[in-house]
N, C-alpha and C positions, 0 to 999 in steps of 0.2 A: 504493500499500499504505499502510495507516494504522498507526501504532504509538502505544504509550502514551508520553505526555510525561514523566509523573511517576508513580512508584509507591512506595507507603507501605510500609515493611517494619517490623513489629512485632516487635521484640527484636533484640539485638546479641550474642546468643550465636553458637555456631558456625553454626547455620542462618541466622540474620539476616546474619551477616557473609559468608557464602557467597552469599546472595542479593543483598547490596550490590555484591559484586564481579561476580557474573554479569551484573547489570543494567547496571553501568557499562561492562563489556566489550562489552555489546550495544547500547551508545549511549543507554540510557534513564537518565533522572535518578531517583536512589533516595534517599529520605529514611528513616532508621532511627530508630525511637523505642526508647530503653532506659531501664528504670526506674532502673538502677543508675548509678554515676558512671565506669564503664569498660567496655570491651568484653570478651566473653569468657563471659558467662552464669554458669552454675553453676561454671565453671572459674576464674572471678575471685573467690578466696576473700575473704569478707568478710560483712557482716551480712545481706546479701540472697542469699548462696550457701549451699546445704546442704554444701558440700565440707568435709571434715574434715582435719585435719593430716596424717594418714597415707595419704590418699587417692592412689592411683596408677591409671593406665590399666589396665583388665583385659583390653583387647585390645592386641596389639603395635603399635610405632609405625609399621611397615611396612604394616599393615592398617588403621591409624587415620588416618594423615596424608592432608590434601588432596592430590589428584593434582597440583594447580597449585602446591603449596607444600611440599615434602617436608620432614620433620622432619630436624634436624642428624644426620649419620652417627655422630658421636660419642656421641650420647645413648644411654642405657640402652634396652633393649627396651621397658620398660614405665615411661614418664616419670611424674614426680610431678604432682599437680594444679597446683602453682606453675609447673612447666616448661610444662605444657599451656596455663595462663593466659598466660604470657609468649608462647608460640607464637602464640595467637591474637591477642594485641595487636600482635605483629609483622606478622601476615597483615593485619590492619586497616590498618596504617600502610603496609605494602609496596605494597597495591593501591589505596591512595587512598580507602579506605572511611572512615577515621577522621574526617575533616572533615565527613562527611555523617551523622553519628550525633548525634542530640539527646538527651544524657544527663539523667538525673534527670527524665525525662518518661514516667512511667507513662500508658498509654492507658486512658481511661475508657469510649469507645464508638468503634465503627467502623459507619458506617450509609451505605447507598446512597441517594442523593437521587433518589427516584422510579425509574421504569422507564427504565433506560439512562442515568440521570444519573451524575455523578461520585460518588466516595466522600468522605465527610467523616470525618476522624479528629480526635477530641476528646480532649485530655489531662486528666488529673485536675486540673490548674490552670486549665482552661477554655480553652485555646488550641485553636484549630480550623484546619484546612486541608483542601483538596480535592484529590484525587488521581483519576488515571484507573484505577487498579488498586491491589490491596492483596496483600501476601504476609505471611501470618500465621507467624511464626517464633518464638513465645513460649515454646516448651519445654513439657515436661509433668512437671517434677520440683519443682513449687513448692506443690502443695496436698496436704499428707500425708493418706494414707488410713489411718484408724484402724479397729480392727477392728469390723465391723458384722455381727451384733450384737456388742456387748462381752461379755466373759465375765461371768457373774453373780457377785454377791459384792462386797464392799468391800475396798479395798486401803490400807493406812495408810502405805505408803512413797511413793516418787517414781515418777511415770510420765512417760516422755518418748518422742516419736517420733524415729526416726533423722535426721529432718530437722533437729533441733535439737542433735545431737552435733557437738562441734568437737575435743575431745581427751579423752584418758583420765583426766585428773586428777578429772573429775566422779565416777569410780568408785573413787577410791582408798579402800581399807579398808572397801568396801561389798560386800554380797552382791548379785550382779548376774544378772538373767535378760534374755536377748535372745530375742525372738520373731520368727522368719522365718528363711528359708533362701537370701536372695538375697546379692549381693555386699556390699552394706552391712552386712547381719547378720553375715556372716563377718568382715569386716574389724573391726567394732565389738567383737565377741566376742573376737577375738585380741587388740586393743588393750587390753581391759578385763582380760583374763586376766593381764596383766603387773602390775597394781596392785590388782586386787580382792581381797577377803577370801574365800579359799576358791575353789574352781573357779567358773567362769562357766558358767551354765546356758544351753543353746541348745535352744529349744523349737520344734517345727513339726509341723503336721498332715500335710503333704505332703512327700515328699522331692524331691530335685533331683539331677542329676548333678554332681558336683564334678570340675572339670578344672584341674589344675595349670598354670601359666603356661608351663611348659616340658614337652614329651613327646619323648622321644628325642633331647635336646640342642637342640631347636628350639622357637621359640615355638608353643604348641599351636595357635593359630588359623592359623598358616602351614601346618600339617599339614592343617587343614580346608580351606584354600584349595586345596591340591594335589589334593583330591578334588572340587572344585566341579563338574567337568563331568559327574560321575556323577549319576544319579537320587538324590533325597533319601533314599529308602528304602535304597539300596545304601550311600550315604555314612554313613548312620546305623549299618548293621551292621558296616562296616569301622571306623568311629570308636569305637563301643562296645567292639568287641574290643580295639582298641589301648589305649583307657582301662582296661579291666579288666585287662590285662596290666601296665600301668603302675602303676596305684595300687589295683587292687581295686575293690570295690563300696561305696557309702555304708554299707550294712549292717553291713560288716566293722568300721566304726568307730563303731557304735552309733546311725547315724543311720536315719531312715525310708528305705524303698526309693523311688526316684524314681517319680513318678506317671505319667511318659510317657517316651517314648524321647528320646534325644539328638537334637537339631535340632528337637524338638517343643516341649517346655517349656524355657524358657531355662536353660542350665546356670549354675552359679556358678563363678567363675573365681578359684581361690585356692591359692597354694602352702603357706600357713601353717596353716590351719584343721585340716587333717589331723594335722600335727605337734603342734598343741596338744591335739587329742583324745587322740592316742596317748600323750601324756604326762601326762594327767589334768588339764591345766590348764583344759580346756573339757570339760563332760560334756553328753551329749545327753539331751533329755527329749521326751516325747510332747507332744501338744497340751494346751492348758490346759482343764481342766474347769471351775474356778471360783477365784475370787480369795477369800482367807481371812485378813483382818487384815494381819498381818505375814508372810503367806506366800502360797504358791500350790499348788493342788491340781491334779494333772495327770490326764488320762485314764488310768484304770487304778487310781488311788486313791493313787499316791506323792505325797508333799508335801514342800516345801521351804521353809525360811524365805528371804525376799528383801527386799532394801532398795530395790532399783532394777529397774523393768521398762523395757526399751527395746523399743518396738514398731517393728521394722523391717519395716513391712508395706506399703511401697511408696508410690504417689502416684496421685491421681486427675487426669485430664486436665481442665483448666479453660481456657476461653475466655471469659471473663466480659464482654468488650467487644464481642461479636458477639451480634446478636439470635437468639433461639431459632428464629426463622421460617427462618434460614439454616443452623443447626446442630443443631437438634432439641434434646431433653432431655438426650442422652448423647453428648458429642463422640467418645467412643470408638467410636461406631457411625456416624459421619458417613462417607457413601460419597464417594470421590474418585477421579477418573480418574487412574490411575498414582499414587495416593496425593498428588496435587498439586493437581488443578484441581476446584473445585466443580462439580458435575453441572449445576446449574441457572443458574450465573453464573460462567463461567471467568475473569472478571476478578478473582476471588477466588481465590487460590492459597495452598498451604500447603507450608512446608518443615519437616520433622521431626516431623510428625504421623503417626508410625509407630513399630512396634516391631520392630527388626532382629535377625536372628540373629548379627549381628557388629557391627562399629564403627558409629558414627553418622555421622562426618564424611563419608566418601566418599558415604554415601547422600544427606545433605542437599547436598552439592555437585552431584550429579547432578540432583536435584530443582531446585535453584536455576538450573542451566544450561537445563533444560526450560522452566521458567517463564519465564525471561529471553528465550529464543527466541520464546516466544509473544507476550509483550509487546511485543518489538521488531518483530514482523510477519514473523519468519523462519520460523515454523512454524505449520501449520495443524492444528487438532484434528480427529479424526474426528467424524462426525455425533453429535448428542446420543443417537439411538438405539444407535449404535455403541458410544458411551462407557459407556452403561448396560449394554449386554451384556457388555462387558469387565470392569465393576466385579462384576457378578453372577457371572461366571466365576472371577474372583480370589477372591471371597468363599467360593464353593462349595470351591475348592481349599484355601484357608486353614482353613475348618472342617473339612475332612476331616483335615488335617494337624495343627491345633492345638486342635481342639475349641471350645468357647464362650468361651474366655479371649481376649479382644480380637482375634477373628479378623479384624475389618475392618482392623485397624491392622497386622497382621503383614506382614513381607516376609522373604523368604530373601535375605540379604546379597549373595552372589555372583550369584544369577539377577538380582536387582533392579538393581544397579550395571551389570550387562551389558545389561539390557533398556532402561534409560532412553535411552542414546545411539542404540539401534535404533529407538526410538519417535521420537527427534528426527529422524533420517533418514527415516523413513516420513512425518513431518509435512512436511518439506521437499519430498518427492515429491509429497504431496498438494497443496500449494501450487503447485507447477510446473504440475500439471495443472489447477489452478483448482477442484479438487473441494469446497473449503471455504473460506470466508472467513477471512482472517487476523484478529488481534485488531484491533478498532476501539474507540476510547474510549467511544463511546455505544452500543455493541451489547450487548444483553442477550438471551440465548437463554431462551425460556420453556420451562417444564416441559411436556412433551407430555400430552396428555390420556389 
């Protein structure tokens, strides 16, 4: 049985650290490339991280922690970014990953040397090394997504993306407009409402469900986990009823109605935004019609003077170091078996290239373990045709549930973290039957005609 001797891991955030640990546990040498100077990714607050001072988990610690490394019991249910950053640093040290991280080493390119040859990783400083396999774990919260097309008109004030926000002092005594309905938009609007001049305006074209961090005395996502065995449509009806009884509808607070059901469009988790709305410190506005000098005109004709616009409009997936013949023009549409293995060349794996209905850490931990099992020769993939059929089925189901908004990347948290261990077991059974070859460093599966 052949196995990978060395695997390059791109990134040392949660996904990269999980991959490093899993590979080491499987007896495979891992080298992690990290552009920053410490582990933790976006949770390691600093110049390279978009984490802001007030950032906390929006999923509870019991549903967020790595299975192999529980968070301390005395911690609050929703730890701060600094606590999570320290937790990830402790994880890297506890499991011996830290010495294998090359800090301040942004990757410029990752290329396969011919058909079946090794992978060459080149850093921006020009260093190159060869590997048997690669795990891409660079995250997808680095490339800000600005409105496209931008609203017409000119604006004389300050425009910034949520990616640049660090603390509320930037808003002191200014009239602030936040555009978006995600978790960052709500956090920033609440922060700004304590120091801004007048109420903070919150603008959105589409609504979302707003879920408080606690429902009926328990973390809200623990309630969702208790329903995990039910079909998602049933879970949706039950959870929406519970949410309506607990806090009402977004429309009751002046916000737009959700554009999809709960567990379809990602909800926003916030205890504080509804409080600030009901006290008039934040005011809802519809979508922007046009910019107008020192103000903004909204759909319907209402206008407000504004000094600062914060575009909390999300991020684009960027994998600039991989060639387009491997990932296509849009990485968000990249098909992966179990959201881990490249269909044409499974010596290229991914951890974290997904959008989960729940926390990310248990998902990337499960992905890392599956990739490590394959690269160590302990797991056999299905045939290329079977993998393609599985991806097509998953895409049809995701499109039916989530529509055309990143359907290829979507995973149901509870179903997915239960499915990957089953797939690992099935791969061990395939291996025992000799039905498919294990990973070999020089093997490349060609795309069927």
